[in-house]
N, C-alpha and C positions, 0 to 999 in steps of 0.2 A: 084721253082721246087716243084712238088707235083702232086697230082691226078687232072685230068681235068674232070669236069662233065658238060655236056650240058643237060639242062633241055629240055624235049619234047616240052614245050611251053614257049615262052618268057613272061616276065612280061608285065603287062598291059600298054597300050599306055598312055602317060601323066604322066610318073613317075616324081618324085620330086627330084631335085638336088639342094643343097644349099651350099654356102661357109660360114662357121662359122668362124668369125675372132677372137673370144676370146678376144675382147676388150670391156671393160666396160667404159662408159662415166660418169664421176662424174660432177655434176652440183654444182658450187660454189654458195655462198650466194648472190653474185652480178650478177649471171646469166652466168658466164664463164663456159666453158666446158673443162674438162681435161680427155684425153683418158688414160686408164690404161690397159696395155696388160697383160692378165692373162695367156694366153697360145698361142701356134702357131695356124695358120690357119688350118682348117680341112674342108673336104668336107663331106656332109651327103647325103645319098640317101634314099628315101622312095619308096618302090616297092610294087606292088600288083598283084595278079593273080585272075582273075574272072572265076567262073563256070568251073573249070577244075580239076577233081579229080586226074588225072595222075600227073599234076604239083604239086598239094598239097602233094601227097604221096612222090614224089621225093624231094620236099623241106624239108618236115619233116625228111626224112631219112638223107639228107645232114646235116641239122642243128642238129639233134640228134648226128650224128657222130662228128661234129665240137665241140660241147659243149663249145662255147666261144673262140675257136681258130681263128686265122686269116684266111681269104680267099681272093682270088683275084677276084674282080668283073670287068667284061668286059661288059659294057652296050651295045656295038654294035660289034658283031663278025666280021664285015667287017673292023673295025678299031682296030687292036690288040694293037696299041700303046696307046690307051685310056684305061688304066688299073689302078685299085685302090686296094690297100691292105686295107681291111675293117674288122670290127667285127660287129656281130649282136648286136644291143642295144635293150634290152627289150624282150618282149614275142612275140609269133606267134599267132596273133588273127585270128580265123576262124569263119565265119558266114555262117550258112546253108542258102542256097537260095531256093533249091527245091530238094527233093529226096536225093541222095547222093552227090549233088553238093554243094561246099562251095566256098565262096570268102575268099581269104587269104590276110591279110595285112591291113594296110600298114606295111611292115617290114622295120625297120630303121637300116641302115648300116652306121657306122661312120668310116671315114678314119683313119688308124693307121699311125702315123708319127714317 
């Protein structure tokens, strides 16, 4: 439950989604491998927005408001059951492309479990 915000423009095609398993593999002296589970599995998303000042302003306002709080990420609004509780990890990188246009990202969101 909470505020729903739809950005004017969706994130760029080709976004990155990974499953991070939190398992470190230790190699023994004789070459054996031993998995050590350090944490539970989490999903990570890397999103970007290209050449869109409106999306950049909306994103910055949203992230300024959240200040590290959780948010629900719905990658495809036609599949509302595909939803993730995430936090922004890191900073918002913005690169000027021309005039007042900036590329934003990649923004890294990590699933909260």
